N, C-alpha and C positions, 0 to 999 in steps of 0.2 A: 504494500500500500504506500503510495507516494504522499508524503506530508512534510511540512517544515514549520519551524517556529518563526514568528515575526512579531512586530509590535502591534498592539491593539489600536493605538492611535497616537497622537502627539503627546509628549511628556516634557515637563520642565523641572529643573531643580536649581537650588541656590545654596552655595556653601562658602565658607570663609576659612582660609588657612594663612596664618601670620599676616593679617591685614589685607591679603590679596583676595578679591572677590571672584568667585568662579560661578558661572551660569551654564547650566547644562540644558541642551535641547536634543530631543530624540524624536524620530518620526519614521513611520513605515514608508517605503518607496517601492515603486514597481520596476524601475529601471535606472540606469546610470544617469540619464538626463534629469530624472526627478531628484536623484541624490545630489547632483551638482546644483540644481535650482534651490534645493533646501539649504545647502551650505551657503550659497550666494545670499539668500534671504536673511539668514542669521547674521552674516557679515554686514549686510546693509542696516540691520537693526542696531549694530554696535560698531559704527565706523571709528569711534574713539577708543575702542578696546586695545589693549596691548597685543593680545593674541586671540585668534579664533581657530582653535585646533579642531580638525575634523577627521572623521573616519566613516567609511561605509562599506557594506558588503551586499552585493547584488547577485542573485543566482536565478537563472531561468533555464529553459531547455537548451538554449544555444550558447550561453556564456556564464562565466563565473568571474566576477570583478571584485577585487578587494583593494581599497586604497586608504591611505591615511596621510595626514599632512601636519607637520609640527608647527607650521606657520611662524617660524622665527625662534621658537624655543630650541634648546639644545637637542641635537639629533637623537631621536629614539626616546626622548624623555616624556613625550606627551601624546603624539598621534598614535604610536604603537600601543601604549596602555589603554587608550580609548578603544582602539580596534579590538584589542584582546577581550574587552568586555563582551562585544558582540560574538567573538569567536568562542569564548568559554561558555557563554549562555546559549550557544548554537542558534543564534538569531540570524536569519537571512532577510534580504530585502529591507534593509533598515539603514538609516544614516544618523550619526550623532555629531553634534558640534558642542565643544566646551569653550566658552568665552572667558578670558581672564583679564581682570583689571588689576594691575600690579600695585601692591600696597607699600612698597618701599623696602620690604625685607626679602632677601633672596631665600628661596626654599631649598636650594641644593637639588641635585639630580633625583635622589630618592624621594625627597619631599614633593617635587614637581610631579613625578610619576604617580605618587599616591593621591595627590590632590586631583589630578586629571581623571584617574581611574575611579575614585570615589564619587566624583561629580557625575561622571558618565553612568555609573551604576545607579545612582539616585534618579537620573533622568529616564533611564530605561525602565526602572521599577515604577516610576510615575506613569509612564506610557502604558505599561502592562504588556504581558506576553501571551500570545494566543497561538494555538496550533492550527495551521491551515492545511486542508486536504485538497489534493488535486481531484477534480471530479469529471465525470462523463455525463453528458446530457442525454436523457431518454424521454420519449413521449409514450405515455401509456393510456390506453382506453379500456374501460371496464364498466360494469353495471353498478347502479346506485346501492344495492344491498351491501356491497363490499367496501364502501367508502371508509368507514372508521378503521377497519382492519388493514386496508391498504395504506392509510395514513400512518398507522403505527409501524408498519413494516418499513416504509420509506424513512421514517425518523431514525430507525436503527442503522440505516445504510447511507443516509445523506439528508437531502431536504427537497421540499417541493418549491419550485420557482414560479410556476404558473398553474392556475386551476381554471378549468372550463366546464360548464354544465349545459348540456343540451339533451338529446335523447340518451346520451351516454355521458359518463364522467371522463374528462380528459385532463391528465396531469402532465406537466413537464417536470421531470425530476432530475436532480443533480446527485449522482451516486458516486461514492468514494471510489477512486481508481483502484482496481485490483479486487473489488468486491462485487463488480457488476454481474458476474456469472452466478454467484451465490444468490444475489438479489433476484435475478430473473427466475432462477429455479424456485425460490420460495414464493415469488409472486404467482407463477404458473400454478403451483401447488395450492396456494391460498384461494385463487379464483377458480380452481378446478379447470384450468386451461381456457377460461372465458375472458381472455385479455389479449389486447393487441399491443405489441411492444416494438417500437422502432426508434432509430436515432432521431434526436430532436430535429425538427424542420422537415421531416420527410412525409408527414401526413398531408 
């Protein structure tokens, strides 16, 4: 079954380390263009910040892109720790930016890494993590007496994206990839073979 973890929505966090203010921003993204746009947007929000450190990880069927940027901080001290948060939590299709306003006290390499990492963790936790399943769309037609039982079955294997009611019931369903054969088998059994099943868009 194909699935991956990503962020539920945008999240923000604010922390302070030795008078330096750190602002964390995390967001789900669909591709690298969205990740770059998110980084740009945060930089535009804080043009007066000392550093806007960013990291993103984007994975789809054709590509796997991972990038991080120290934005002027000592090499490896900031972008990589932010990226490692995504990596360790196994989060895909997400971007994180940590903005720093220098407070006059140097944090040192280890202190910087910890500050960026902890701010990134807080932003990611504020965003929330969800598991996303790849799905396959099917259109099914069946009789009215089976509605409740079919709905329950679909909920175990995915979700209903469209419902239509005429002389028969017609559902468009999104079934988790890898479970479609099992779902069809149970659906046929449940309706005693009184069901039409086709790929979505083919009726």
